[in-house]
N, C-alpha and C positions, 0 to 999 in steps of 0.2 A: 530457376536455380541459381543460388548465390555462392560465390566461392568463400572459403573459410577466412581468407585475408580481406574480405569485404570491409569497407571502413564502417558499415553499419553494424558490424559484429565486434564485440570485445571479448578476447580470450586472455585471460591472465593466468590461467593454470593449464599446465601440461603434464601429462602422464605418459611415461615411456615404459613398456612392458618388455622385460627380458625373461623369456620362457625356459631358460635352460637351468637344470638341476643336476647335481651329482647323483642324487637318489630322490626318488618322489616319497614324501612322507606318508605314513599310514592314514593320516586323517585329511590330506590336501585334495581339495576338488578345484584348484585354480588351474589355469592354463599354463601348465608346465610339464616339461619332458626331460627324462634322463637319457643318456646316451646318444644325444644328437649334437655333440660339441663340433662335429665336422661342419655343421651348417652355420656356426657363429659368424664367421667372416662374411659370408653372403648375407645373413641376417642384418648384421650392423650396416652394410652398404644399402640394404632396402630401407632400414630405419631412417638413414640419412636422407635418402631420396624422398621418403615420405614427408619428413621435416621440411625439405626444400620445397616440396609441392604444396604445402599448407600455408607457409609463411613467405612474406616478402620483406625487404629492408624497411618497408613502411608499416609493418604489423605493430600493434600495441606491444610494449614491453611486458614480459612476464613477470609475475609476482610469486609464483610457486612452480616448481618442477619436481616430479617425484618419479625415482627409477624403482619399479616394483617387479615382482616375479612370481614364480621362479626364484632364482638366485642372481641378482645383478653383479654381485661381487665375484662371479666366476669369470667375467670378462677380463681381459687383460688391460693395463693402462693405456695401451695404444688403441683399443677399441673405444675407450672413453674420451681420448684425445680426438679421435675422428668425430665422435658425435658432438663434442663441444665446439668443434669448428663450426657447426651449424646453429649451436645454441648461443654461442657468446653474443652475436648480434641482437638477440632477443632479450638478453639479461640487462636490466637498467644499471647504469653506472653512477646513479645518484639516488638519494631518497630525501623525502621532506620530513623534517622533524616535527614534534608536537607543537612548536611555535611557528610552523609554516616556513622555515627556513630550508633551503635546499643545499645539501652538502654532498661532495663526491665521496664514494667509497673510500678512496684513497686518503682522503682528509679526515678520516675517522667517522664518517657518516653512518658506519655499520653496513651490513650487507642487505641490499635492497631486495634480493630474491631468495626465498627460502628453498634451498635445493637438497631434497632428501634423497636417501638411497637405502633400500633394504640390504642387510647384510647378515650372513650366516657365519658363525665362528668356523674357522678352519678353511675359508675360501678366500682369505686375503691376509698378507703378511704386513710387517710394518711398512715396507716400502711402497706397497701398493696403496695402503691406507694414506700415506703421506702424500702421494701422487693424487689420489682422489680430493684430498682436502686442497691441494694447491690448485687444482683444476676449477675449484669453486664450490664443491659439494660441501654444505656447511650443516648438515643434519643427518645423523646415522641411526638408523633403526635396526638394532640387532635382534635377531630371531633366537632369543633364549629358550623360551617356551618352559623350561623347568630347570632347577638345579639338582635334581635328583636323577642320577645316572640310570636307575632302574626305569624311571618313567620316560627319560629320554630314549632309551632302547625300544620301549613300547611304542612311542610315537614314530619310530623309524628315522630319528635324527642322526646325523653323522658325527656329532660331537658329544664330548662329555661336559660336566659341569666346570671342570678345570679349565677346558677350552675356552668356555664363555668368559671366565674371570680374566684369563690372559688376553683374550681378544679385546675385552672391555679396556684394559689397561693399555693396550697397544693403540686403541683408538684415541683415548685421551692424550697419549704422547704424541700421536700424528697431528694434533691440533684440533680435534673435534670437541667443542665445547657445548654442543647440543646433541645429547644422546637419548634415544628411547630404548627401553627394554620391552620386547614382546613377552607375555607370559601367558599360558593357558591353564585353567583350572577345571575341576571335575573331570580329571583324567581316569583311566581305568585303575581301580585298586587304590586310588588316592585318598587319604583321609584328611579331615580338617587340619590336623596337626601337620601333615606333609605339606599342605598349601601355606600354612602360616610360616614354615620354615622357608619355603620358596620365596614368599613376598619379603620376609625379613633379609634374606640373602640379597635379593634384588635392591632393596632400600639401602643396604649397606654400602652399595657401590655409588650411592648418590646420583642416580640418573636424573636428567632434567625432565624426563616424561616416562610414564608407564602405561603400557596398553595391556588390559588384563581381560581375556576373553574366556568364557565358559566353552568347553569342547562341544562342538557340533558334529554328529555323525552324518556325513553327507553320502548321498547315493553314489555309488561307483567307486568309492575309495575302499581300501583293504578293511578299514574298520567297519564299514557299512556291510561288507561281505561277511566278516566274521560275526556279525549279529544277525544276518539273514543269509544263511548258506544257500537257500532256494530262493532266487530272486522273484519278487513279486512283479507282475506285469505293469503296475502303476509306479510312478515315481514316488519317492518318500514324501514329497509335498502333496501330490495328488492323494496319496494313501492316507496322509494325515487329515486332509479335508473331507475324504469320503468315510473313513472308519474311526476318526479321532485317534489315529495312530500315536503312540508314545514310545519313544526309543527305550525309555527306562523300563517300561512294562514288558519289552520284548528281550532284555538282555539274556533271559534264560535260554534263548534259541541258539546263542553262540558262545564265544569264550570271554568276551569282555565283561568285566565286573565294574559296572559304573556306579558312582556315589548316588544315593537317592535325592529326591528333590529337596528335602530338608537340609541335607548335608551340603548340597550346592548352594542353597539359599544363605547358609551359615557362612560359606566361603566368600560369597559376594558381599555379605554385610560386614565381614571381618576386614575385606578389602577397602571398602568405603571408610570405615571408622579408622583403620590404621593409617591409611594414606592421607586423609584429611588432617589427622592429628599431627602428621608429619610435615604439614605444610604444602601438600600437593592440592591443587584445585581440581575438583571432580567436575569436569566440564562437558563431559559426553558419557553416556551410559557405561562404556567400557574404558575411558580415557582419562588419565590424570596428569596434570602437569605442574611444575613450578611456575610461579606468576611469570608470564610473558613467553613461555615455551610451549603454548598450545600449538598443535600442528595445523597451520594455516591452509595447507593443501587439503587435508581431510574436511576441515570446517567448509571449504568451498563446495565439497560434495554434500555434506549435510544440509547446507542451505540451497542446494540445486542451483548453484551458479554455473556459468558456462565453463567448460573445460574440454580440452582436446586429448584424445587418447591416441598414441602412436605404437605400432607394433601389433604383432599377432594376439588376437583376443582383446585387444584394448578397446574400451568404451569411450564413447564422446557424448557430450550433452551441450547443444547449443540452442538457445532461445526456444525452449519448450520440446525440442526434437532430439532423439536418441538414436545411436546406431553403434555397431561394434565391427571390428575387423575379423577376417577369418581366423579361427582358432588354430588351424593347422599351420605349421611353420612353413612346410613346403609350398602350400597354397598361397600363402601370404607373400612368399618371396617370388613365386611365379607369376602373379596376377596383378598387373598394374592397376586394374580396376579396383583393387583393394584400397588404393589411395583415395582419401577422402576430401577433396577440395570442394565437394558439393554438399549442401544440406539435403540430407534424405534420412528415411528411418521412420520410426514410430513416434507418435506424440506422448509426451510424459503425462500420465494421469495426475490430476491435481492432489489426489490422495497421497500420492508418492512424496510430493513436496511436504505434506504434512507429516507423514510418519518419519521421513528423513530428518526433518527440522525438530521433530519431538526427541530425537536422540540427543540433542544438546540439552543440557540442564537449564539454559536460560530459555529454552523453547523458541517459538517463532511468533511472528506477528499475527494478531487476530484476523487479519485481512485474508489470510489463507484459508480460513474456515468457512468462508461463505458457502452456503450450501450444506453445511455439516452441523447446523446449529442443534439438531436434536442429539446427535452423538455427542457433541461437547457437553451438553446439558446432562445427559445420562452418565457420562464418565465422571463429570465434576461431582454430581451427587453421590457417585459410587466412591469418591475420594481418590480417583485416580488421575484427575487433572486439577490444575488451580490456574486461576486467571489474575494478572494484574491489569494496569491501566493499558498496557500495549500488548503483552504477549500471553500465549496459553503454554503450559508446560507440565511435565510430568510431576506428580507428588513423589514422596518417597515410596509410598506403596506402589505408585504407578511404575516406578523404575523396576520393581521386583515383578511385575506383570506387564512389562512394556509390550510384548508380543501380542497379548490380548488386547491392548489399547490399539495397537497398530492395525489389527485386523478390522477394527471398525471403520477405517478409512480406506480399505482396499476394495 
């Protein structure tokens, strides 16, 4: 068994999970909990211990750090200061520019580590945002989801559209010059015109990056219960595989009125056309950025590069093996064995590398498709994949039917 800080391993991406929320949203199936704020202090101590157990002063410098949740901005500045006492030695103080010259960050070399944090409006004031920026966090991902107060209420969000706009302005004033806005489309009772207005409002703020996701109804969420008042013994995924289950066809069982597939496709097409015309690069199925503002941390996921996850429910992937920490906050805090200085867990299936990489519009190298030649040929003939000299990637048609493509490699 090898330790994480073994010189034979290179980890440049670190994920830190903060599982606390003011309120659990109706669509959320992430590892997050409301009403457990009393555990925050002990949780942060445990996170710091786990970081210390996984890295040494000789560890390779990190190039991306991502605080996800839950709602990381629920933490106080003091909590972040404590975490950064352990992170600062892992953050490079210099970068190499395009001409091969190394400059310190202080000399104007730029920031050598992309440090992102997910933020929800109403959970951080101007002072907290300024402190986060001063600590070195340089990328803010704001969970807007919608600019329609009616839709925000249905989603179970704790903020209004006005709160989003105020929070965005405060973030810019605090010094954040790399901001992402998260949006969700195909919401209950949402029309194409509603979505167009949401997207136009988001674009008017001139964010550097936009993530646009179609709503997924996940098992165990309030949305799932409203569609399925009588739980089925199989999970939604198993049910889909065995019965061809379609959430759209079952909306009559509950109270949610979801857009039909044609409307959902029209929303996605509008998103692509509108954002690309506005100068955003469509670099991943659901993600768009101004040039140079792609999320490097997420790209490391899509390329199945090594990354380490810290905190309750956090996943790690190193050299083809994957594992996760306990989901339960109390168990994570009380169980020293939850620390992961050793490589263990399941092997990552080669097909996963393919469908993760195909999420990127540039695709991935042909070498990853060894053993899948028949699938590639059929999907290419169907107009879902295209090949160039080096990569295989989704066509425009393939983007719309991406899940069908991915199933061929699982």
